[in-house]
N, C-alpha and C positions, 0 to 999 in steps of 0.2 A: 410478442412476449415481453412481459414487464418484469424483468429481473434486475433492473438497475438499483432499485432501493434496497433489496436484500443484499446484493453484492456490496454496496456502499456501507451498509451497517455492519456487515461481517468484517470488512477491512478495518473499519473504525474500531471495532471491538478488539481486533488483533493488535492494532496500534496502541490502544489504551492499555493492553496487558503489558506493554513494555514500560509504562510509567514508573513502576518500582525500580527498574534497572537504571533509569535516569536519576533517581533519587539516591543511589548508592554513593558512598564516599570511600575514600581510602583506596586500598589496592583493588578491591572489587569494582569500584567505580571506574578506575583506570582500565581495568580489563574488559568490563562488560559494556560501558557506554559507547565505545566506537562500534561494537557489534550491533547494539540496539539502534544506533543512528543509521547504520547501513541498511538494516532490515526495514526500518520505517521509511527511509528514502526510497528503497526499492518498491515497497508497497504503495507509496504515494505516486510514484511514476507509473506503476502498473494500473492504478485506478484512473489516473488521468488518461492514459492511452486507451483504456477500456471504453471510456465515454467519448473519446475524440477520434482517435486514429482507426480503431477497429470498425466502427460503423461506416466511416468514409471508405475504408478499404473494401468492405463488403459491398458497398454501393458501386464502387468502380468495377469490381469483379462481376457483380450481378448484371451490369449493363453490357458487358462484352459478349 
């Protein structure tokens, strides 16, 4: 199954949708920037694990 490219592009689109939050200034920027950073960090870690850890874990379980 070749689902890597669509998953990657969908995650990148979601991350790109947070760009306006990073551009906010004033009270809105103070409130929303930490939330946007946390969300982007979580998505980045999820995509890294999707392409590294999950395939290797599946390979280990499949061989047992």
